[in-house]
C-alpha positions as CSV (number, residue, x, y, z in Angstrom):
1,M,26.6,11.8,10.2
2,R,23.0,11.1,11.1
3,R,20.9,8.4,11.1
4,Y,19.9,7.1,8.1
5,E,21.7,9.5,5.8
6,L,24.1,8.8,2.8
7,T,27.3,8.5,3.3
8,D,29.8,10.7,1.3
9,E,30.9,7.2,-0.5
10,Q,27.2,6.4,-1.3
11,W,26.8,10.4,-2.2
12,A,29.5,9.7,-5.4
13,V,27.7,6.9,-6.1
14,I,24.2,8.1,-6.4
15,E,25.4,11.7,-7.0
16,P,25.9,11.5,-11.5
17,L,22.8,9.7,-11.6
18,L,20.7,12.1,-10.6
19,P,19.2,14.9,-13.1
20,P,21.1,18.3,-13.5
21,Q,19.4,21.0,-11.0
22,A,18.1,24.4,-12.9
23,E,20.1,27.1,-12.4
24,T,16.8,29.9,-12.4
25,G,14.3,31.0,-9.9
26,R,14.9,30.1,-6.0
27,P,17.9,28.5,-5.3
28,P,16.9,24.6,-4.9
29,I,17.9,22.6,-1.7
30,P,20.6,20.4,-2.3
31,A,19.8,16.9,-4.1
32,R,21.7,15.0,-1.5
33,T,19.8,16.7,1.4
34,V,16.4,15.5,-0.5
35,L,17.7,12.3,-0.6
36,N,18.3,12.3,3.6
37,A,15.0,13.4,3.8
38,I,13.1,11.3,2.1
39,F,15.2,8.3,3.0
40,W,14.4,9.1,6.8
41,I,10.7,8.7,5.9
42,L,11.5,5.9,4.3
43,R,13.5,4.2,7.4
44,S,10.9,5.8,10.0
45,G,7.8,5.0,8.7
46,A,6.4,8.2,9.7
47,P,4.2,10.6,7.5
48,W,5.6,13.4,5.8
49,R,4.6,15.9,8.0
50,D,6.9,14.6,10.6
51,L,9.8,14.9,9.2
52,P,12.6,16.7,11.2
53,E,12.6,20.7,11.4
54,R,16.8,20.0,10.3
55,Y,15.6,19.3,6.7
56,G,13.5,22.3,6.5
57,P,10.0,22.6,5.0
58,W,7.9,19.1,4.5
59,Q,6.1,19.9,1.6
60,S,9.6,20.8,-0.2
61,F,10.9,17.2,-0.1
62,Y,7.4,15.8,-0.5
63,H,6.9,17.7,-4.0
64,R,10.5,16.7,-4.9
65,F,9.5,13.2,-3.9
66,N,6.6,12.8,-6.2
67,A,8.3,14.7,-9.4
68,W,11.4,12.4,-8.8
69,R,8.9,9.6,-9.2
70,K,6.7,11.0,-11.7
71,D,9.7,11.7,-14.2
72,G,11.5,8.5,-13.8
73,T,14.4,9.5,-11.7
74,I,14.0,7.4,-8.4
75,D,13.4,4.3,-11.3
76,R,16.1,4.9,-13.2
77,L,18.2,5.3,-9.6
78,L,17.1,1.8,-8.4
79,E,17.6,0.5,-12.1
80,A,21.5,1.5,-12.1
81,L,22.0,0.5,-8.6
82,Q,20.5,-2.6,-9.1
83,I,23.2,-3.6,-12.6
84,R,25.8,-2.1,-10.5
85,L,24.7,-4.5,-7.6
86,D,24.5,-7.6,-10.0
87,K,27.3,-7.0,-12.0
88,D,29.6,-7.0,-8.7
89,G,28.0,-10.5,-8.0
90,Y,25.6,-9.0,-5.2
91,I,22.2,-9.8,-6.4
92,D,21.0,-13.4,-6.7
93,W,17.9,-12.9,-9.0
94,D,16.5,-16.5,-8.0
95,L,15.6,-14.4,-4.4
96,W,15.3,-10.8,-6.0
97,C,12.1,-9.7,-4.4
98,V,10.4,-6.6,-2.9
99,D,9.3,-6.8,1.2
100,G,5.7,-5.6,1.3
101,S,5.5,-6.4,4.8
102,S,5.7,-3.1,6.0
103,V,3.4,-1.8,3.1
104,R,-0.2,-0.5,4.8
105,A,-2.7,-1.9,3.7
106,T,-6.9,-0.4,2.9
107,R,-9.4,-1.4,5.6
108,A,-10.8,-3.3,2.7
109,A,-7.9,-5.8,2.6
110,A,-8.4,-7.5,5.8
111,G,-11.8,-7.8,5.0
112,A,-13.9,-4.9,6.2
113,G,-16.0,-2.9,3.4
114,K,-15.1,0.0,1.8
115,R,-17.5,3.1,3.1
116,G,-20.6,2.9,0.8
117,A,-20.2,0.3,-0.8
118,T,-22.4,-3.1,-0.7
119,K,-21.7,-5.2,1.7
120,N,-20.6,-8.8,1.3
121,P,-23.3,-11.6,0.6
122,P,-25.0,-13.6,3.1
123,T,-22.9,-16.7,4.4
124,T,-25.1,-19.5,3.8
125,H,-24.7,-22.3,6.5
126,W,-24.7,-25.8,5.8
127,A,-25.6,-28.5,8.1
128,A,-25.4,-33.0,7.9
129,R,-28.6,-34.5,6.8
130,A,-28.3,-37.1,9.4
131,A,-25.5,-37.5,11.9
132,D,-25.9,-41.2,12.0
133,S,-25.9,-41.8,8.1
134,A,-22.9,-43.9,6.8
135,A,-20.0,-41.8,5.0
136,S,-20.1,-41.1,2.1
137,S,-17.8,-39.5,-0.6
138,T,-20.3,-37.7,-2.4
139,W,-20.4,-34.1,-0.8
140,S,-23.5,-33.0,-2.5
141,L,-25.5,-35.5,-1.0
142,T,-24.2,-35.6,3.0
143,V,-25.2,-31.6,3.3
144,K,-28.2,-29.5,2.7
145,A,-28.4,-25.6,2.5
146,C,-30.1,-24.2,5.9
147,P,-30.0,-20.2,4.7
148,S,-29.4,-17.8,8.1
149,P,-32.2,-16.4,9.5
150,S,-33.0,-12.9,8.3
151,T,-31.9,-10.2,11.0
152,S,-33.6,-7.0,8.8
153,R,-36.7,-5.8,10.1
154,P,-39.9,-6.1,7.5
155,A,-40.6,-4.3,5.2
156,K,-43.1,-1.2,5.5
157,S,-45.3,-0.5,3.0
158,T,-44.8,2.3,0.4
159,S,-48.0,3.0,-1.1
160,R,-49.7,6.2,0.0
161,R,-53.3,5.7,1.4
162,S,-55.8,7.9,-0.1
163,S,-57.5,9.9,2.4
164,K,-61.0,10.4,2.2
165,K,-63.1,12.9,4.0
């Protein structure tokens, strides 16, 4: 057994939960091989194109994964496994959660703007009215707005000048 692959005991639990394979057309890739490839991708964090050659063409596994995701096979599999683990007392539902620490976020999630989107409005800088003034519990009385100086160039006139000859 290779790294990230299902053991025989794990396969015995999962096999009955998978949909039957089509008997017409091209011979399908065995479901265990498909799951092993999916687990390799999920556990390694590699892109589909980096799937080891021992599995076969990455596109086949990518398409099967998407088909299982769309038709609900993955959801049914996870639900059945959660029910089994709960029945055996392995899940504490007060602590059950999905770890999102390895989920890749977009650039916009880190504060960067999306391509072609408008930029965030400028930040208004605040300054104390007087450093020696008495303490006040009313915030609006102790500060005043100091708009940022404009960094854009002055606008150019767009009106056409009539040329006189």
